[in-house]
N, C-alpha and C positions, 0 to 999 in steps of 0.2 A: 314709275317714280312714285315714292311714298309721299303723301301729303301729311306732314306732321301736324297740321291743324285739324286733321280729321281724326277723332279719337279712335275710330275703328282701325285705321291704318297705323296710327302711332302705337296702339297696343300691340298689334300683331308684329311690329317691327322690334319689339324688345325680346331678346333671346332669353330662355329660361336656363338657369344653372342645371348641371347634370343631376344634382341630388334633390332638386326642389320638389318634384312630384312625389318622390319617395318619402321625403320629410313630411309633406302635407298629408300623406296617407297615415302617418303615425301620430298626428296631433289632433285634438278635438276642436270643434268649432267654438267652444267656449274660450279656449286658449287663443284662437285666432282673433276673436272679437277684442280681447284684452290687448293684444299686440297692435291691432289696428287702432284702437282707441288711444294708445300711447302716441300714435302718429297723427292724431287728430281726426280719425275717421269713425264716425258713430253710425252712419246709415249703411251697414254692411250685412245685417242679418235680415233675412226675408220673413216677413209676417205672413203666415198662411200655409206655405208648402211644408208638408210633413211626410216622412217616409210611409209608404203604404204597407210595409211589412219588414220583418227582419231580413238582414242581408248584408252584403258587403258595403263598406263605406263608399261614398261618392267623391271622386276627385278627378278633375280634368279641366281642360280649357273650354270656355264657353263658345257654343255655336247657337246664335239666337234666332228665334222665330217671333214674328209680331202679328197679332190679331188686333182688329179694331171692332167696335160694336157692330152688330149685324144690321144690315139694311137690305130690305127684301129684293130690290132690283140688282143688288151685287151678290148677295149670298144665295146662290142658286145651285141646285144639285149638279147642273152641267159644268160648274166651275171646279169640281173636286179633282179632276184629273188633268187640268190644264197646265201650261208652262209656268204659271205663277202660283201653283197650288202647293199645299203642304207636301204632297207627294214629290213634287220636283225638289223642294227644299231638302227632304229627307235623303234624296239621292246625292246631294252635295255634302252630306255630313261625312267627315273624315274620322278614321279610327281614333279612339281615345278622347273624343270631344263629349262634352256634356251639353245636351240640347236644352236650352233655357228658353221658356215660352212666356211671352207677355200676353196673357189672356184677359187683360183689363181687370183682374181680380174677380172675374165671373165664375162662380163655382156651380152654376146651374146647368152647365152643359160640358161635355167631355171634349178636351182639346185633341186628345189622341185616344187610341184603343189598342187592343192586343195586336192587331195585324200590323199597324205602323210601328209599335214597339218591337215586334218580332223583326221587322225589316231593319230597324235601327240596331238591334243586336246582331244581325247578319253583317251589317256594315262596320261593326266594331265600336259603336258608341259606348261611352263609359256610363251613361245614364241620362235621365230626363228630370227636369225641374219645371213645374208650371204653377202659376198662382191661380189657375183654373181647376176644373174638375178633370176626372180621368174615367173613361169607360172601361168595362170588361175587367174589373179589378181582379177577380179570381184568376183569369187567364193571364193577366199582366204579372201577377205575383209568381205564377208558375214559370214564367220566362226567366226569372232570376236577374233581370236588369234592375239596378237601383232607380226607383221612381219616387219622386217627391211631388205631391199635389195637395190641392186644397180640400180633396175629398172625392168620394164616388159621385158620378153623374151618368145617368142612362142616356139623356138626349145627346145627339151629335152636335158638333160645334156650330153647325149652320143655324141652329135654333137661337143662338145668341151672339155669335161671333162671325167675323169674316177675316180670312187670312190675307195679309197684304205683302209681307216682305220677310227676307231672311238676311242674316249677317249685317244688321244694323244695331246701333245702340238702342236698348229697350229699358223698360221698367218691369221688374218682376217682384212681387211681394213687397213693394215700396222701396226697392233697391235698383239703382242704375247698374246695367250690365253691358259692358263693352265686349264685342267679340274678342276672344283671346284672354279675357280675364280668367282667373283661376276660381273654380267653383268647388266648394267642399261641403259635403252633407254628412250628417250623422243623426243620432237620436235627438240632439238638440235643435235640429233644423239645418238650414242652408246658409252659408256665409260666402260672400264674394270678396276675393282678394285682388285688388288692382294688379295687373300684370307687372307694372313697373316696380312694385313693392314685394313681389312674390318671393324672390330669393331671400331677402333679409328677414321677411316676416316668417317664412318657413324655418330658417335657421334659428331665430330667436324664440319661436314657438317651441321648437325642440328643447332648447335650453330651459325655457319656463317650465315645461312638464317635467324635466329632470329635477329641477329644484323643488317642484311641487311633490314629487315622489319622496324626497328627503323630508319635506314638511309633514307629509302623511305619516311617515314612520315615527317622527317625533310626537305627533298628535296621538297616534295609536298607542304610544307608550305612556301617554298621560301628560305631556307637556302642554302648557297654556299657549294660546296663539299670540299673546302680547309679546312683541319683540321677535316673534318667529315669522309672522306672515301679516304685513311685510317685515322683512328681517332687519335686525339691528347688527352691529359689528360682530358681536359674539356669535350670532347665528351664521353670519357669512363665513366666519373662521371655521365654525363646525362644519359648514357645508363644504368648504374646500378640503377639510380632513376627510370627509365622507367620500368625495370624489377621489382623492388620492388612495383611499382604501378600497377602491373599486365598487363604490356605492354600497358598502357594507357597514354595519355598526352605525356610527354617527354619534360620537360622544360630544 
């Protein structure tokens, strides 16, 4: 039975529209932040995680991992392969999921490295986001998995962190992340789209970017932005004609 008062369960219970993921792959995080702002959500962009290299965009449902600050009696080498370890969590990741890691914002140790990223690739994960460091950056880049992190870090996680749980609501880069939320990453960083809003935000983001293509055409031909962006009635009428003409011209 789904407990609707539990955000993890409530989020996972909301089905996604058949075109939502495809739409999110085609829109930028800047657009998504504007659409979410229109709905009153400001705390959706993660401060810290950035792409470690060029590659495909990051889009997928969140699978969360949570670390807490290290304590020597808990963070021991003999805990690395146990039933509550990151290794066990990674074996639970489903294809298409984005692994989002709460590393307490600690960038001085690596939350994952190339071996665990390689295992996630084998399991079909869509990518990784952490507000902590990442080990083995050269090898991780070569794997081709989209990875967003706070920067390189040679020391292992045990030097600063202790892994405690997966598939719980976490914080990453100052943003709350519920398992099943939609996570989108590009060169502007990472944005979290609440699952219940994902369908409408994806659709309206697609429309916003269509309108902005029209605006860019007008700006590139020398038009001023006053009355254009945001649009007045004359601009909206011109935009409708542009759509009717198959996004060509634009008188």
